[in-house]
DOVO-899776 format. One record per residue (C-alpha): x, y, z. Coordinates in pm, whole numbers, plus 50000, padded with zeros to 5 digits. Layout:
XYZ ...
***
This chain:
500024999950005 501235029049906 499965059050117 501605093650104 501215125550359 498505145350222 496825113250031 492575119950109 490585085450201 487075083450324 486035064850686 482965046550711 481875041551072 479505016651172 477235011751457 475274977551538 471474982151474 470054969451795 467724940651751 469224930351435 471484899951452 472634893551093 473414856950972 476434842950866 475714846650503 474894884750550 478474886850706 480194866150415 478464884050157 479494917650328 483254905750285 482684893449938 481614929649867 484414946450055 487024921749879 485764930649565 486074968549624 489694963149781 490774945649430 489784981349278 491105006249559 493155009349886 490594995250161 491204987850529 488254972150742 488214962751071 485954953851352 485124970951704 484604945151958 485824906752062 485554888051763 486854856552013 483594859652239 481094866751977 480914906552030 480964929651810 479234960551771 480504979051484 483024988351239 485695008951058 486985009750673 489315033450534 489155036550177 489855055149849 487015071249633 486935105049387 484725124749597 482275122249899 479315105349657 481745080449511 482555070249899 478765067949987 477875046449676 480645022749788 479625023550155 475935019650127 476244992749882 477984967250145 475064948050197 475534946750609 474474981550549 471704977650281 470004949850501 470044973450794 472284953251055 474634983951041 474365019651036 476715041550919 478515078650920 480975086750616 483785113550684 486265122550460 489675118850617 493135136050538 496335116650602 498945140550796 501445108350905 502295077150763 504945059050912 505185036350591 508815028150482 510395045050833 510925011350972 513854987950917 
***
């Protein structure tokens, strides 16, 4: 991954919708969608919570997009969002510092 200081990414922060529990198929559909997006652009994704204990209550993605409109389209086309298991916020994220390449 080659991200330089000054790069603009978009952050999608997901919040679990109370009372809605996705199935393994929903999670796999989301993972397949995100893998497809990751083949086309920089994408980092992770969850908040303890996966070993099965207590995930949110997630965050950082990804490239041409602009906010494209970022919203990418974010909202994820099956986990479309199916209402998570709501999300999209934020423009400006890379100010990168440690890439500075470690021996």
